[in-house]
PDB file with SEQRES, HELIX, SHEET and CRYST1 records, atoms N, CA, C and O in Angstrom:
SEQRES   1 A   88  MET TYR ASP LYS GLU TYR ARG PRO ILE TYR LYS LYS ASP          
SEQRES   2 A   88  PRO CYS LYS CYS PRO VAL GLU SER LEU ILE LEU PHE PHE          
SEQRES   3 A   88  GLY LEU ASN ARG TYR LEU LEU ASN HIS LEU PHE VAL CYS          
SEQRES   4 A   88  GLY LYS GLN MET PRO HIS LEU TYR GLY GLY LYS VAL LEU          
SEQRES   5 A   88  GLY LEU ASN PRO THR LEU HIS ASP LEU SER ASN ASN ILE          
SEQRES   6 A   88  TYR GLU LEU ILE ASP VAL ILE LYS TYR LEU GLU ASN VAL          
SEQRES   7 A   88  LYS GLY ILE ASP PRO ILE ILE ASN LEU ASN                      
HELIX    1 AA1 PRO A   18  PHE A   26  1                                   9    
HELIX    2 AA2 ARG A   30  PHE A   37  1                                   8    
HELIX    3 AA3 PRO A   44  TYR A   47  1                                   4    
HELIX    4 AA4 LEU A   58  ASN A   77  1                                  20    
HELIX    5 AA5 PRO A   83  LEU A   87  1                                   5    
CRYST1    1.000    1.000    1.000  90.00  90.00  90.00 P 1           1          
ATOM      1  N   MET A   1      97.931  98.329 108.622  1.00  0.00           N  
ATOM      2  CA  MET A   1      98.093  97.385 109.716  1.00  0.00           C  
ATOM      3  C   MET A   1      99.445  97.691 110.367  1.00  0.00           C  
ATOM      4  O   MET A   1     100.368  98.203 109.732  1.00  0.00           O  
ATOM      5  N   TYR A   2      99.522  97.360 111.643  1.00  0.00           N  
ATOM      6  CA  TYR A   2     100.708  97.672 112.441  1.00  0.00           C  
ATOM      7  C   TYR A   2     101.195  96.402 113.208  1.00  0.00           C  
ATOM      8  O   TYR A   2     100.395  95.539 113.571  1.00  0.00           O  
ATOM      9  N   ASP A   3     102.512  96.324 113.438  1.00  0.00           N  
ATOM     10  CA  ASP A   3     103.037  95.196 114.215  1.00  0.00           C  
ATOM     11  C   ASP A   3     102.931  95.548 115.726  1.00  0.00           C  
ATOM     12  O   ASP A   3     102.321  96.551 116.096  1.00  0.00           O  
ATOM     13  N   LYS A   4     103.521  94.725 116.557  1.00  0.00           N  
ATOM     14  CA  LYS A   4     103.460  94.906 118.040  1.00  0.00           C  
ATOM     15  C   LYS A   4     104.126  96.169 118.514  1.00  0.00           C  
ATOM     16  O   LYS A   4     103.786  96.691 119.576  1.00  0.00           O  
ATOM     17  N   GLU A   5     105.091  96.680 117.728  1.00  0.00           N  
ATOM     18  CA  GLU A   5     105.776  97.921 118.098  1.00  0.00           C  
ATOM     19  C   GLU A   5     105.156  99.114 117.382  1.00  0.00           C  
ATOM     20  O   GLU A   5     105.757 100.187 117.339  1.00  0.00           O  
ATOM     21  N   TYR A   6     103.991  98.947 116.832  1.00  0.00           N  
ATOM     22  CA  TYR A   6     103.224  99.976 116.111  1.00  0.00           C  
ATOM     23  C   TYR A   6     103.909 100.519 114.896  1.00  0.00           C  
ATOM     24  O   TYR A   6     103.734 101.687 114.550  1.00  0.00           O  
ATOM     25  N   ARG A   7     104.699  99.682 114.234  1.00  0.00           N  
ATOM     26  CA  ARG A   7     105.288 100.030 112.943  1.00  0.00           C  
ATOM     27  C   ARG A   7     104.341  99.549 111.872  1.00  0.00           C  
ATOM     28  O   ARG A   7     103.727  98.490 111.999  1.00  0.00           O  
ATOM     29  N   PRO A   8     104.219 100.361 110.774  1.00  0.00           N  
ATOM     30  CA  PRO A   8     103.299  99.927 109.702  1.00  0.00           C  
ATOM     31  C   PRO A   8     103.876  98.726 108.996  1.00  0.00           C  
ATOM     32  O   PRO A   8     105.080  98.652 108.746  1.00  0.00           O  
ATOM     33  N   ILE A   9     102.984  97.760 108.667  1.00  0.00           N  
ATOM     34  CA  ILE A   9     103.358  96.551 107.925  1.00  0.00           C  
ATOM     35  C   ILE A   9     102.338  96.296 106.867  1.00  0.00           C  
ATOM     36  O   ILE A   9     101.203  96.769 106.938  1.00  0.00           O  
ATOM     37  N   TYR A  10     102.761  95.525 105.861  1.00  0.00           N  
ATOM     38  CA  TYR A  10     101.838  95.152 104.770  1.00  0.00           C  
ATOM     39  C   TYR A  10     101.077  93.913 105.253  1.00  0.00           C  
ATOM     40  O   TYR A  10     101.683  92.893 105.580  1.00  0.00           O  
ATOM     41  N   LYS A  11      99.766  94.012 105.294  1.00  0.00           N  
ATOM     42  CA  LYS A  11      98.972  92.953 105.894  1.00  0.00           C  
ATOM     43  C   LYS A  11      99.052  91.614 105.138  1.00  0.00           C  
ATOM     44  O   LYS A  11      98.836  90.554 105.726  1.00  0.00           O  
ATOM     45  N   LYS A  12      99.363  91.669 103.836  1.00  0.00           N  
ATOM     46  CA  LYS A  12      99.497  90.425 103.037  1.00  0.00           C  
ATOM     47  C   LYS A  12     100.803  89.724 103.310  1.00  0.00           C  
ATOM     48  O   LYS A  12     100.915  88.525 103.052  1.00  0.00           O  
ATOM     49  N   ASP A  13     101.796  90.424 103.823  1.00  0.00           N  
ATOM     50  CA  ASP A  13     103.092  89.851 104.131  1.00  0.00           C  
ATOM     51  C   ASP A  13     103.724  90.598 105.309  1.00  0.00           C  
ATOM     52  O   ASP A  13     104.637  91.400 105.116  1.00  0.00           O  
ATOM     53  N   PRO A  14     103.237  90.335 106.533  1.00  0.00           N  
ATOM     54  CA  PRO A  14     103.666  91.076 107.727  1.00  0.00           C  
ATOM     55  C   PRO A  14     105.141  90.992 108.064  1.00  0.00           C  
ATOM     56  O   PRO A  14     105.622  91.758 108.898  1.00  0.00           O  
ATOM     57  N   CYS A  15     105.883  90.069 107.428  1.00  0.00           N  
ATOM     58  CA  CYS A  15     107.297  89.956 107.722  1.00  0.00           C  
ATOM     59  C   CYS A  15     108.144  91.009 107.026  1.00  0.00           C  
ATOM     60  O   CYS A  15     109.320  91.170 107.351  1.00  0.00           O  
ATOM     61  N   LYS A  16     107.575  91.715 106.089  1.00  0.00           N  
ATOM     62  CA  LYS A  16     108.265  92.724 105.351  1.00  0.00           C  
ATOM     63  C   LYS A  16     108.430  94.005 106.182  1.00  0.00           C  
ATOM     64  O   LYS A  16     107.575  94.343 107.000  1.00  0.00           O  
ATOM     65  N   CYS A  17     109.556  94.712 105.951  1.00  0.00           N  
ATOM     66  CA  CYS A  17     109.720  96.022 106.614  1.00  0.00           C  
ATOM     67  C   CYS A  17     108.857  97.065 105.908  1.00  0.00           C  
ATOM     68  O   CYS A  17     108.357  96.803 104.813  1.00  0.00           O  
ATOM     69  N   PRO A  18     108.666  98.260 106.517  1.00  0.00           N  
ATOM     70  CA  PRO A  18     107.853  99.273 105.905  1.00  0.00           C  
ATOM     71  C   PRO A  18     108.205  99.618 104.471  1.00  0.00           C  
ATOM     72  O   PRO A  18     107.321  99.794 103.633  1.00  0.00           O  
ATOM     73  N   VAL A  19     109.477  99.715 104.194  1.00  0.00           N  
ATOM     74  CA  VAL A  19     109.882 100.082 102.802  1.00  0.00           C  
ATOM     75  C   VAL A  19     109.529  98.963 101.853  1.00  0.00           C  
ATOM     76  O   VAL A  19     109.023  99.231 100.763  1.00  0.00           O  
ATOM     77  N   GLU A  20     109.770  97.745 102.214  1.00  0.00           N  
ATOM     78  CA  GLU A  20     109.386  96.616 101.363  1.00  0.00           C  
ATOM     79  C   GLU A  20     107.882  96.562 101.191  1.00  0.00           C  
ATOM     80  O   GLU A  20     107.389  96.253 100.107  1.00  0.00           O  
ATOM     81  N   SER A  21     107.142  96.864 102.267  1.00  0.00           N  
ATOM     82  CA  SER A  21     105.723  96.892 102.215  1.00  0.00           C  
ATOM     83  C   SER A  21     105.204  97.975 101.251  1.00  0.00           C  
ATOM     84  O   SER A  21     104.256  97.757 100.497  1.00  0.00           O  
ATOM     85  N   LEU A  22     105.837  99.112 101.298  1.00  0.00           N  
ATOM     86  CA  LEU A  22     105.445 100.196 100.375  1.00  0.00           C  
ATOM     87  C   LEU A  22     105.686  99.777  98.926  1.00  0.00           C  
ATOM     88  O   LEU A  22     104.851 100.041  98.061  1.00  0.00           O  
ATOM     89  N   ILE A  23     106.779  99.149  98.662  1.00  0.00           N  
ATOM     90  CA  ILE A  23     107.088  98.666  97.304  1.00  0.00           C  
ATOM     91  C   ILE A  23     106.045  97.691  96.841  1.00  0.00           C  
ATOM     92  O   ILE A  23     105.551  97.792  95.718  1.00  0.00           O  
ATOM     93  N   LEU A  24     105.688  96.714  97.717  1.00  0.00           N  
ATOM     94  CA  LEU A  24     104.662  95.715  97.329  1.00  0.00           C  
ATOM     95  C   LEU A  24     103.295  96.335  97.138  1.00  0.00           C  
ATOM     96  O   LEU A  24     102.617  96.056  96.150  1.00  0.00           O  
ATOM     97  N   PHE A  25     102.885  97.174  98.075  1.00  0.00           N  
ATOM     98  CA  PHE A  25     101.547  97.774  98.023  1.00  0.00           C  
ATOM     99  C   PHE A  25     101.322  98.565  96.787  1.00  0.00           C  
ATOM    100  O   PHE A  25     100.295  98.405  96.128  1.00  0.00           O  
ATOM    101  N   PHE A  26     102.276  99.442  96.436  1.00  0.00           N  
ATOM    102  CA  PHE A  26     102.133 100.305  95.303  1.00  0.00           C  
ATOM    103  C   PHE A  26     102.705  99.751  94.004  1.00  0.00           C  
ATOM    104  O   PHE A  26     102.566 100.386  92.959  1.00  0.00           O  
ATOM    105  N   GLY A  27     103.352  98.574  94.040  1.00  0.00           N  
ATOM    106  CA  GLY A  27     103.918  97.977  92.857  1.00  0.00           C  
ATOM    107  C   GLY A  27     105.084  98.753  92.277  1.00  0.00           C  
ATOM    108  O   GLY A  27     105.242  98.852  91.060  1.00  0.00           O  
ATOM    109  N   LEU A  28     105.915  99.313  93.183  1.00  0.00           N  
ATOM    110  CA  LEU A  28     107.035 100.114  92.758  1.00  0.00           C  
ATOM    111  C   LEU A  28     108.316  99.234  92.685  1.00  0.00           C  
ATOM    112  O   LEU A  28     108.416  98.193  93.333  1.00  0.00           O  
ATOM    113  N   ASN A  29     109.267  99.694  91.883  1.00  0.00           N  
ATOM    114  CA  ASN A  29     110.566  99.117  91.956  1.00  0.00           C  
ATOM    115  C   ASN A  29     111.438 100.079  92.836  1.00  0.00           C  
ATOM    116  O   ASN A  29     110.970 101.152  93.217  1.00  0.00           O  
ATOM    117  N   ARG A  30     112.634  99.707  93.135  1.00  0.00           N  
ATOM    118  CA  ARG A  30     113.436 100.577  94.011  1.00  0.00           C  
ATOM    119  C   ARG A  30     113.790 101.910  93.357  1.00  0.00           C  
ATOM    120  O   ARG A  30     113.981 102.901  94.060  1.00  0.00           O  
ATOM    121  N   TYR A  31     113.878 101.954  92.079  1.00  0.00           N  
ATOM    122  CA  TYR A  31     114.202 103.229  91.411  1.00  0.00           C  
ATOM    123  C   TYR A  31     113.054 104.226  91.572  1.00  0.00           C  
ATOM    124  O   TYR A  31     113.259 105.406  91.855  1.00  0.00           O  
ATOM    125  N   LEU A  32     111.835 103.705  91.381  1.00  0.00           N  
ATOM    126  CA  LEU A  32     110.679 104.561  91.520  1.00  0.00           C  
ATOM    127  C   LEU A  32     110.413 104.987  93.001  1.00  0.00           C  
ATOM    128  O   LEU A  32     109.999 106.108  93.299  1.00  0.00           O  
ATOM    129  N   LEU A  33     110.681 104.019  93.882  1.00  0.00           N  
ATOM    130  CA  LEU A  33     110.583 104.337  95.324  1.00  0.00           C  
ATOM    131  C   LEU A  33     111.557 105.464  95.651  1.00  0.00           C  
ATOM    132  O   LEU A  33     111.170 106.450  96.277  1.00  0.00           O  
ATOM    133  N   ASN A  34     112.809 105.333  95.238  1.00  0.00           N  
ATOM    134  CA  ASN A  34     113.775 106.368  95.487  1.00  0.00           C  
ATOM    135  C   ASN A  34     113.379 107.692  94.877  1.00  0.00           C  
ATOM    136  O   ASN A  34     113.511 108.743  95.505  1.00  0.00           O  
ATOM    137  N   HIS A  35     112.879 107.637  93.614  1.00  0.00           N  
ATOM    138  CA  HIS A  35     112.500 108.855  92.925  1.00  0.00           C  
ATOM    139  C   HIS A  35     111.351 109.625  93.659  1.00  0.00           C  
ATOM    140  O   HIS A  35     111.328 110.853  93.730  1.00  0.00           O  
ATOM    141  N   LEU A  36     110.431 108.831  94.181  1.00  0.00           N  
ATOM    142  CA  LEU A  36     109.265 109.451  94.761  1.00  0.00           C  
ATOM    143  C   LEU A  36     109.457 109.857  96.214  1.00  0.00           C  
ATOM    144  O   LEU A  36     108.860 110.845  96.644  1.00  0.00           O  
ATOM    145  N   PHE A  37     110.263 109.139  96.989  1.00  0.00           N  
ATOM    146  CA  PHE A  37     110.270 109.329  98.411  1.00  0.00           C  
ATOM    147  C   PHE A  37     111.609 109.557  99.097  1.00  0.00           C  
ATOM    148  O   PHE A  37     111.626 110.000 100.246  1.00  0.00           O  
ATOM    149  N   VAL A  38     112.737 109.272  98.440  1.00  0.00           N  
ATOM    150  CA  VAL A  38     114.038 109.358  99.133  1.00  0.00           C  
ATOM    151  C   VAL A  38     114.737 110.649  98.679  1.00  0.00           C  
ATOM    152  O   VAL A  38     115.024 110.830  97.496  1.00  0.00           O  
ATOM    153  N   CYS A  39     114.996 111.516  99.615  1.00  0.00           N  
ATOM    154  CA  CYS A  39     115.618 112.837  99.354  1.00  0.00           C  
ATOM    155  C   CYS A  39     116.945 112.645  98.622  1.00  0.00           C  
ATOM    156  O   CYS A  39     117.788 111.848  99.034  1.00  0.00           O  
ATOM    157  N   GLY A  40     117.115 113.404  97.510  1.00  0.00           N  
ATOM    158  CA  GLY A  40     118.360 113.371  96.758  1.00  0.00           C  
ATOM    159  C   GLY A  40     118.533 112.241  95.797  1.00  0.00           C  
ATOM    160  O   GLY A  40     119.541 112.205  95.090  1.00  0.00           O  
ATOM    161  N   LYS A  41     117.607 111.307  95.725  1.00  0.00           N  
ATOM    162  CA  LYS A  41     117.743 110.118  94.842  1.00  0.00           C  
ATOM    163  C   LYS A  41     116.811 110.208  93.623  1.00  0.00           C  
ATOM    164  O   LYS A  41     116.513 109.187  93.004  1.00  0.00           O  
ATOM    165  N   GLN A  42     116.360 111.388  93.280  1.00  0.00           N  
ATOM    166  CA  GLN A  42     115.411 111.549  92.155  1.00  0.00           C  
ATOM    167  C   GLN A  42     116.194 111.479  90.850  1.00  0.00           C  
ATOM    168  O   GLN A  42     117.383 111.791  90.804  1.00  0.00           O  
ATOM    169  N   MET A  43     115.483 111.049  89.758  1.00  0.00           N  
ATOM    170  CA  MET A  43     116.023 110.993  88.436  1.00  0.00           C  
ATOM    171  C   MET A  43     115.049 111.718  87.521  1.00  0.00           C  
ATOM    172  O   MET A  43     114.305 111.102  86.758  1.00  0.00           O  
ATOM    173  N   PRO A  44     115.076 113.089  87.621  1.00  0.00           N  
ATOM    174  CA  PRO A  44     114.100 113.853  86.827  1.00  0.00           C  
ATOM    175  C   PRO A  44     114.237 113.670  85.299  1.00  0.00           C  
ATOM    176  O   PRO A  44     113.260 113.819  84.564  1.00  0.00           O  
ATOM    177  N   HIS A  45     115.431 113.353  84.842  1.00  0.00           N  
ATOM    178  CA  HIS A  45     115.611 113.139  83.399  1.00  0.00           C  
ATOM    179  C   HIS A  45     114.847 111.922  82.904  1.00  0.00           C  
ATOM    180  O   HIS A  45     114.528 111.844  81.718  1.00  0.00           O  
ATOM    181  N   LEU A  46     114.547 110.977  83.777  1.00  0.00           N  
ATOM    182  CA  LEU A  46     113.750 109.788  83.406  1.00  0.00           C  
ATOM    183  C   LEU A  46     112.304 109.894  83.801  1.00  0.00           C  
ATOM    184  O   LEU A  46     111.416 109.539  83.026  1.00  0.00           O  
ATOM    185  N   TYR A  47     112.056 110.380  85.002  1.00  0.00           N  
ATOM    186  CA  TYR A  47     110.711 110.313  85.576  1.00  0.00           C  
ATOM    187  C   TYR A  47     110.009 111.670  85.794  1.00  0.00           C  
ATOM    188  O   TYR A  47     108.888 111.703  86.302  1.00  0.00           O  
ATOM    189  N   GLY A  48     110.658 112.791  85.415  1.00  0.00           N  
ATOM    190  CA  GLY A  48     110.090 114.059  85.656  1.00  0.00           C  
ATOM    191  C   GLY A  48     110.259 114.490  87.119  1.00  0.00           C  
ATOM    192  O   GLY A  48     110.906 113.808  87.914  1.00  0.00           O  
ATOM    193  N   GLY A  49     109.662 115.633  87.446  1.00  0.00           N  
ATOM    194  CA  GLY A  49     109.763 116.165  88.782  1.00  0.00           C  
ATOM    195  C   GLY A  49     111.089 116.836  89.022  1.00  0.00           C  
ATOM    196  O   GLY A  49     111.746 117.288  88.084  1.00  0.00           O  
ATOM    197  N   LYS A  50     111.483 116.903  90.276  1.00  0.00           N  
ATOM    198  CA  LYS A  50     112.744 117.554  90.647  1.00  0.00           C  
ATOM    199  C   LYS A  50     113.414 116.818  91.796  1.00  0.00           C  
ATOM    200  O   LYS A  50     112.786 115.992  92.459  1.00  0.00           O  
ATOM    201  N   VAL A  51     114.671 117.111  92.031  1.00  0.00           N  
ATOM    202  CA  VAL A  51     115.388 116.494  93.140  1.00  0.00           C  
ATOM    203  C   VAL A  51     114.861 117.100  94.413  1.00  0.00           C  
ATOM    204  O   VAL A  51     114.742 118.318  94.542  1.00  0.00           O  
ATOM    205  N   LEU A  52     114.537 116.205  95.383  1.00  0.00           N  
ATOM    206  CA  LEU A  52     114.027 116.658  96.671  1.00  0.00           C  
ATOM    207  C   LEU A  52     115.161 117.008  97.600  1.00  0.00           C  
ATOM    208  O   LEU A  52     116.165 116.299  97.668  1.00  0.00           O  
ATOM    209  N   GLY A  53     115.001 118.106  98.316  1.00  0.00           N  
ATOM    210  CA  GLY A  53     115.995 118.538  99.319  1.00  0.00           C  
ATOM    211  C   GLY A  53     115.761 117.741 100.604  1.00  0.00           C  
ATOM    212  O   GLY A  53     114.974 116.796 100.649  1.00  0.00           O  
ATOM    213  N   LEU A  54     116.476 118.166 101.639  1.00  0.00           N  
ATOM    214  CA  LEU A  54     116.337 117.405 102.945  1.00  0.00           C  
ATOM    215  C   LEU A  54     114.979 117.546 103.594  1.00  0.00           C  
ATOM    216  O   LEU A  54     114.566 116.655 104.336  1.00  0.00           O  
ATOM    217  N   ASN A  55     114.290 118.603 103.349  1.00  0.00           N  
ATOM    218  CA  ASN A  55     112.951 118.799 103.943  1.00  0.00           C  
ATOM    219  C   ASN A  55     111.901 119.073 102.870  1.00  0.00           C  
ATOM    220  O   ASN A  55     111.391 120.190 102.790  1.00  0.00           O  
ATOM    221  N   PRO A  56     111.574 118.111 102.068  1.00  0.00           N  
ATOM    222  CA  PRO A  56     110.650 118.369 100.981  1.00  0.00           C  
ATOM    223  C   PRO A  56     109.228 118.655 101.534  1.00  0.00           C  
ATOM    224  O   PRO A  56     108.829 118.112 102.564  1.00  0.00           O  
ATOM    225  N   THR A  57     108.515 119.484 100.851  1.00  0.00           N  
ATOM    226  CA  THR A  57     107.153 119.795 101.227  1.00  0.00           C  
ATOM    227  C   THR A  57     106.214 118.782 100.619  1.00  0.00           C  
ATOM    228  O   THR A  57     106.626 118.027  99.739  1.00  0.00           O  
ATOM    229  N   LEU A  58     104.998 118.736 101.042  1.00  0.00           N  
ATOM    230  CA  LEU A  58     103.966 117.865 100.425  1.00  0.00           C  
ATOM    231  C   LEU A  58     103.793 118.235  98.950  1.00  0.00           C  
ATOM    232  O   LEU A  58     103.548 117.378  98.102  1.00  0.00           O  
ATOM    233  N   HIS A  59     103.927 119.519  98.672  1.00  0.00           N  
ATOM    234  CA  HIS A  59     103.818 119.996  97.311  1.00  0.00           C  
ATOM    235  C   HIS A  59     104.943 119.397  96.460  1.00  0.00           C  
ATOM    236  O   HIS A  59     104.696 118.974  95.331  1.00  0.00           O  
ATOM    237  N   ASP A  60     106.137 119.355  96.968  1.00  0.00           N  
ATOM    238  CA  ASP A  60     107.283 118.773  96.236  1.00  0.00           C  
ATOM    239  C   ASP A  60     107.020 117.305  95.940  1.00  0.00           C  
ATOM    240  O   ASP A  60     107.206 116.845  94.813  1.00  0.00           O  
ATOM    241  N   LEU A  61     106.590 116.577  96.955  1.00  0.00           N  
ATOM    242  CA  LEU A  61     106.299 115.118  96.786  1.00  0.00           C  
ATOM    243  C   LEU A  61     105.194 114.909  95.765  1.00  0.00           C  
ATOM    244  O   LEU A  61     105.318 114.085  94.859  1.00  0.00           O  
ATOM    245  N   SER A  62     104.112 115.664  95.918  1.00  0.00           N  
ATOM    246  CA  SER A  62     102.912 115.468  95.027  1.00  0.00           C  
ATOM    247  C   SER A  62     103.339 115.879  93.577  1.00  0.00           C  
ATOM    248  O   SER A  62     102.889 115.258  92.615  1.00  0.00           O  
ATOM    249  N   ASN A  63     104.175 116.887  93.426  1.00  0.00           N  
ATOM    250  CA  ASN A  63     104.565 117.294  92.083  1.00  0.00           C  
ATOM    251  C   ASN A  63     105.363 116.144  91.433  1.00  0.00           C  
ATOM    252  O   ASN A  63     105.149 115.847  90.258  1.00  0.00           O  
ATOM    253  N   ASN A  64     106.234 115.524  92.142  1.00  0.00           N  
ATOM    254  CA  ASN A  64     106.964 114.387  91.540  1.00  0.00           C  
ATOM    255  C   ASN A  64     106.057 113.238  91.210  1.00  0.00           C  
ATOM    256  O   ASN A  64     106.273 112.558  90.207  1.00  0.00           O  
ATOM    257  N   ILE A  65     105.051 112.994  92.013  1.00  0.00           N  
ATOM    258  CA  ILE A  65     104.077 111.953  91.665  1.00  0.00           C  
ATOM    259  C   ILE A  65     103.323 112.293  90.416  1.00  0.00           C  
ATOM    260  O   ILE A  65     103.172 111.447  89.534  1.00  0.00           O  
ATOM    261  N   TYR A  66     102.831 113.542  90.313  1.00  0.00           N  
ATOM    262  CA  TYR A  66     102.107 113.957  89.100  1.00  0.00           C  
ATOM    263  C   TYR A  66     102.987 113.933  87.859  1.00  0.00           C  
ATOM    264  O   TYR A  66     102.540 113.531  86.784  1.00  0.00           O  
ATOM    265  N   GLU A  67     104.245 114.364  88.007  1.00  0.00           N  
ATOM    266  CA  GLU A  67     105.168 114.320  86.871  1.00  0.00           C  
ATOM    267  C   GLU A  67     105.381 112.861  86.419  1.00  0.00           C  
ATOM    268  O   GLU A  67     105.431 112.591  85.219  1.00  0.00           O  
ATOM    269  N   LEU A  68     105.503 111.942  87.354  1.00  0.00           N  
ATOM    270  CA  LEU A  68     105.671 110.546  87.001  1.00  0.00           C  
ATOM    271  C   LEU A  68     104.439 110.030  86.248  1.00  0.00           C  
ATOM    272  O   LEU A  68     104.567 109.317  85.252  1.00  0.00           O  
ATOM    273  N   ILE A  69     103.278 110.388  86.718  1.00  0.00           N  
ATOM    274  CA  ILE A  69     102.039 109.991  86.049  1.00  0.00           C  
ATOM    275  C   ILE A  69     102.029 110.522  84.625  1.00  0.00           C  
ATOM    276  O   ILE A  69     101.618 109.811  83.708  1.00  0.00           O  
ATOM    277  N   ASP A  70     102.473 111.755  84.421  1.00  0.00           N  
ATOM    278  CA  ASP A  70     102.563 112.334  83.063  1.00  0.00           C  
ATOM    279  C   ASP A  70     103.493 111.520  82.173  1.00  0.00           C  
ATOM    280  O   ASP A  70     103.177 111.276  81.009  1.00  0.00           O  
ATOM    281  N   VAL A  71     104.644 111.093  82.710  1.00  0.00           N  
ATOM    282  CA  VAL A  71     105.598 110.315  81.953  1.00  0.00           C  
ATOM    283  C   VAL A  71     104.951 109.007  81.558  1.00  0.00           C  
ATOM    284  O   VAL A  71     105.072 108.598  80.403  1.00  0.00           O  
ATOM    285  N   ILE A  72     104.247 108.312  82.498  1.00  0.00           N  
ATOM    286  CA  ILE A  72     103.604 107.076  82.193  1.00  0.00           C  
ATOM    287  C   ILE A  72     102.549 107.267  81.101  1.00  0.00           C  
ATOM    288  O   ILE A  72     102.471 106.469  80.166  1.00  0.00           O  
ATOM    289  N   LYS A  73     101.746 108.311  81.215  1.00  0.00           N  
ATOM    290  CA  LYS A  73     100.740 108.598  80.175  1.00  0.00           C  
ATOM    291  C   LYS A  73     101.345 108.850  78.814  1.00  0.00           C  
ATOM    292  O   LYS A  73     100.840 108.381  77.795  1.00  0.00           O  
ATOM    293  N   TYR A  74     102.439 109.601  78.810  1.00  0.00           N  
ATOM    294  CA  TYR A  74     103.161 109.860  77.568  1.00  0.00           C  
ATOM    295  C   TYR A  74     103.657 108.557  76.932  1.00  0.00           C  
ATOM    296  O   TYR A  74     103.493 108.345  75.731  1.00  0.00           O  
ATOM    297  N   LEU A  75     104.266 107.687  77.748  1.00  0.00           N  
ATOM    298  CA  LEU A  75     104.726 106.412  77.179  1.00  0.00           C  
ATOM    299  C   LEU A  75     103.593 105.579  76.640  1.00  0.00           C  
ATOM    300  O   LEU A  75     103.732 104.950  75.591  1.00  0.00           O  
ATOM    301  N   GLU A  76     102.472 105.562  77.338  1.00  0.00           N  
ATOM    302  CA  GLU A  76     101.315 104.785  76.880  1.00  0.00           C  
ATOM    303  C   GLU A  76     100.672 105.379  75.665  1.00  0.00           C  
ATOM    304  O   GLU A  76     100.460 104.680  74.674  1.00  0.00           O  
ATOM    305  N   ASN A  77     100.356 106.647  75.710  1.00  0.00           N  
ATOM    306  CA  ASN A  77      99.497 107.262  74.659  1.00  0.00           C  
ATOM    307  C   ASN A  77     100.260 107.763  73.442  1.00  0.00           C  
ATOM    308  O   ASN A  77      99.774 107.636  72.318  1.00  0.00           O  
ATOM    309  N   VAL A  78     101.417 108.316  73.640  1.00  0.00           N  
ATOM    310  CA  VAL A  78     102.143 108.946  72.535  1.00  0.00           C  
ATOM    311  C   VAL A  78     103.112 107.955  71.909  1.00  0.00           C  
ATOM    312  O   VAL A  78     103.171 107.812  70.687  1.00  0.00           O  
ATOM    313  N   LYS A  79     103.869 107.273  72.759  1.00  0.00           N  
ATOM    314  CA  LYS A  79     104.894 106.307  72.260  1.00  0.00           C  
ATOM    315  C   LYS A  79     104.316 104.921  72.024  1.00  0.00           C  
ATOM    316  O   LYS A  79     104.903 104.129  71.288  1.00  0.00           O  
ATOM    317  N   GLY A  80     103.181 104.613  72.632  1.00  0.00           N  
ATOM    318  CA  GLY A  80     102.577 103.274  72.456  1.00  0.00           C  
ATOM    319  C   GLY A  80     103.375 102.235  73.154  1.00  0.00           C  
ATOM    320  O   GLY A  80     103.362 101.078  72.734  1.00  0.00           O  
ATOM    321  N   ILE A  81     104.086 102.587  74.223  1.00  0.00           N  
ATOM    322  CA  ILE A  81     104.983 101.663  74.935  1.00  0.00           C  
ATOM    323  C   ILE A  81     104.332 101.286  76.258  1.00  0.00           C  
ATOM    324  O   ILE A  81     103.742 102.133  76.929  1.00  0.00           O  
ATOM    325  N   ASP A  82     104.438 100.008  76.636  1.00  0.00           N  
ATOM    326  CA  ASP A  82     103.948  99.611  77.948  1.00  0.00           C  
ATOM    327  C   ASP A  82     104.923 100.102  79.009  1.00  0.00           C  
ATOM    328  O   ASP A  82     106.043  99.598  79.090  1.00  0.00           O  
ATOM    329  N   PRO A  83     104.511 101.105  79.851  1.00  0.00           N  
ATOM    330  CA  PRO A  83     105.430 101.693  80.807  1.00  0.00           C  
ATOM    331  C   PRO A  83     105.913 100.714  81.888  1.00  0.00           C  
ATOM    332  O   PRO A  83     106.948 100.960  82.508  1.00  0.00           O  
ATOM    333  N   ILE A  84     105.212  99.650  82.119  1.00  0.00           N  
ATOM    334  CA  ILE A  84     105.633  98.691  83.122  1.00  0.00           C  
ATOM    335  C   ILE A  84     107.011  98.144  82.765  1.00  0.00           C  
ATOM    336  O   ILE A  84     107.876  97.993  83.627  1.00  0.00           O  
ATOM    337  N   ILE A  85     107.197  97.856  81.498  1.00  0.00           N  
ATOM    338  CA  ILE A  85     108.427  97.301  80.987  1.00  0.00           C  
ATOM    339  C   ILE A  85     109.541  98.311  81.179  1.00  0.00           C  
ATOM    340  O   ILE A  85     110.654  97.954  81.567  1.00  0.00           O  
ATOM    341  N   ASN A  86     109.237  99.586  80.905  1.00  0.00           N  
ATOM    342  CA  ASN A  86     110.282 100.623  80.929  1.00  0.00           C  
ATOM    343  C   ASN A  86     110.587 101.086  82.321  1.00  0.00           C  
ATOM    344  O   ASN A  86     111.730 101.444  82.606  1.00  0.00           O  
ATOM    345  N   LEU A  87     109.581 101.096  83.232  1.00  0.00           N  
ATOM    346  CA  LEU A  87     109.835 101.661  84.553  1.00  0.00           C  
ATOM    347  C   LEU A  87     110.274 100.612  85.553  1.00  0.00           C  
ATOM    348  O   LEU A  87     110.796 100.981  86.604  1.00  0.00           O  
ATOM    349  N   ASN A  88     110.096  99.336  85.295  1.00  0.00           N  
ATOM    350  CA  ASN A  88     110.474  98.305  86.270  1.00  0.00           C  
ATOM    351  C   ASN A  88     111.700  97.566  85.811  1.00  0.00           C  
ATOM    352  O   ASN A  88     112.169  96.661  86.501  1.00  0.00           O  
TER     353      ASN A  88                                                      
END                                                                             
């Protein structure tokens, strides 16, 4: 959904800015948002992946997403820990 200036908005809460909408839609906290999408703000020691440079490729972004999924699966299946508690 878009506002009058054609900026993307979260349809359940149109007053939110695009970043807040992204957090709400995907259920991310700010640490995970930074790790996945903000160049130079990655925490590979916690979430896997690598630090993104100024011009990350789609491959770089998708690799960080897949690495995060692997960390979540590891916490759930090997450690028996609820990753929601640890990641949020």
